[in-house]
N, C-alpha and C positions, 0 to 999 in steps of 0.2 A: 715281214713275218718271219717264219722259220728260216734259218740260214744253215741248218744241219742237213746234209744230204744222206739219204740211204746209200751206202757205198756201192760203187760200180763193181767192186771186187765180189760183191754178193749177188750180182745179176747173172747168175748161172743156173737159172731155173729150167726145168724140163718143159714147163708150160706156164703161161700167164694169161690172165683174163682182165681186160679193162672194159668196164661197162658203165653206162649212165643208168642210174637207178632213180625212178621217179614215180609219180602218182598220176594216173590218167583215169578219168571217170566219164560216164555217160548216163543221162537220165533214163535210158532204156529204149525199148521199142514201142512205137506208137502203132495205131491201127493201120497206118498207111506207109510208114517208113521207119528206119532206124535213126535215132538221134545221133548227132556227131559226138565223137570222143574228144574231150577237152582235157588239156594238161592243167594241173593245179599245183605244180611243183617248181615253177620257175625254170624248167628245163632239165631238172634232175641234178644229181651229184655223182661224181665218179667213185667207183669202187675198183679196187685192184687186188687180185689174188695171184701170188706167185707160189707155185708148188714144186716140191722136190728140188730145192736149191742145193746144188752141190757144195759141200763144205770141204772139198779136197783140192781147191785151186788157189793160185795166186803167186805172182811175182817170180816165177821160175823155180820155186822151191819144190822139193820132192817129198813124197810119202808123208811120214808123220809130222815133219816140220810144217809142211803146207797145211795139213789138216789142223794142226794145233793153232796156227795163226788165224786161219779163217774161222775156226770155231770160236776163238777168243774175240775176234771182231764181231761175230754174231752176238755173243753175250754182251759185249760193250754197247752195241747199238740197242739191244733190248733194254738195257738199263737207262740209256739216254731217252728212249721212247717212253719209259715210265708208265707202261700199261695204257698208253694213249693220251697221257697228259701233255707230253711234248710233241708238237708237230714235227714232221720230217718232210724234206723235199724228195719225192719219190720219182726216179726216172722211169720212163716208159721204154722198155727194151724193144724198140721198133725198127731196128736197123734194116730189116728186109724190105720195108715199105717206104723208105725215104725217097723223095724226088732228087736222087743223087745225080750230079753232073756227069755226063758221059765222058769216059776216058780218065777220070780222076780216081786214084787209088783209094780204097776204103780206109786205109790207115792215115790218109792225109788229115792234118789237124790234130793228131793224137801224138803225145810224147814229143812235143817240140822242145828242143834243148835250149839252154841259155846261149847267149851270144858267143861264148867260148866253146860251145859244143857239149858242155857237161850237162848231165841230168841231175835230178834231185837224189838224195841219199838212198831212197827206196827204188831207184831205177826208173822212176816215172818222169815225165816232162810236163810242159804246159799243154793246155787244150785250146783249140780255136775252131769255131764253127766254120764250115765250108759253104753251106747253102746260105744264100743271101736273098731273102724276100722281105720286103717292107710293106706296111699297110698305111693307108690314109687315116685321118682322124675318124673316130667312130664313137657313138654314144653308148652309155651303159645299156646292156641288154640287146645290143645290135646282134643280128644273126647273119650279116653279110659284111664283107670288107672289100674295098677296092685295093688291089695289090699291085706291086711292081716287082717283077722277077729280075733281079740283078745278076744272079748266078745260081742256077739250079737245073735239074732235069724237068721233065714234063709233069705237071700236076694232072692227076686223073680223077680225083675224088676218093675219099676214104683215108687220105693221109692225116696224121695227127701233127699238131704243132703246139707250141706254148708261147705265152706272153708273160713277161715278168712285170706284173702290174705294180704301180707305185705303192698302193696300200694292201692289195690282196696277195701280193707275191706271185709266185709261179702258178699258172693255171693251164690246164690242157684243154684243147679244142680239137674236134674232128671234122674234116671237110665233108660236106654233102655233095655240092655241085661246083663245077669250075666252068667259067665262061671267059675265054680269052679274046680280047680285041685284036691282039697281035701276039708276037712272041714275048712281049714284055709286060704289057698292062692287061689287067683283067679283073674279074670279080669272083669271089668265092662265097658260098653259103656254108654254114657250119653250125654245130651244136657243141655244148650248151651255149645260150646267149652270153655275150661278154659279161664277165664278172665285174668289170670296171671300165669306164670310158678310157679311150686311148688317144694320145696326140698324133699328129701327122708324123710320118716316117718311123712308126713303131716297128721294131725288128720282130719278125716271127721266127721263133726257134724251132727249126725242123730237125736239126742234127740230133739233139738230145731233148725231146719233149719231157717235161716234168711237172709235177703238181704238188702243192702243199696238202699233206694228208696226215692222218693219225692212225694208230692201230685200231682196227674195227672192234676188237674186244681186248680186255686185259690179258687174255691168254693167246693173243694172235702171234706172238713170237716164242711160244713155248718150244723147248728143245729137249729131245730125247737122244742121248749119246750112247752108242754101242762102243765100248772101249776096244782099241786095237783094230778098228776097221774104219772104212770110209762112211761118212754120215751125210745126211741131207736134212733140210728143214723147209717149212712152208710159212707163209705170212699173208695176212689179209689187212688191207688198208681201206680207209674211206676218206673222201675229201673233207677237209675241215675249214671252217671259217672263224674259228676261235681267235 
């Protein structure tokens, strides 16, 4: 599916909200008890709102130059998104809640240089995930996975991860419960149900969870600019299966 990422240079929001939105229904109350609530939405779809994204940051530039480049980047992405027609891979800015290995610097895996020590022309380098957790084979719509922790901190429940599915592309999942047999093998439950069956030894991406999404509305990347001052913008996304 989509191969165009919402730029990490624009992940400078004051607040973000990732939520599963769905439909649950109940027949109502009987004379003796309440009827159970039943989901009818397949587990829901992800929505993402990022508010007050600073357009005054990026790559060591200062003042107006930094504002100019970041604002132009926002405008370019807005045109690529085409009012929601073109899907984007949207990262979940979840760094505070990763199962990060103890004693490992947070900058590890970021801006890795070429073999000669040089970076790209914009000053950035390669990226490599640090957390290494894999899953056993599981069927479409599974809500539990047998996992192997090869290198990570403790899983507590509530963490988010992604799987890059062969057909559905990147999808975000959020852990509900964790049951470890030992320090390596265990089982997690999560939502939403798997969007696609996965083979054995599937990599779970915890470092940078992300999801294929589209703009929630045609106006979701509208931008108002106040000349000669610092600006911010907001955006709303919804998971897409187009």
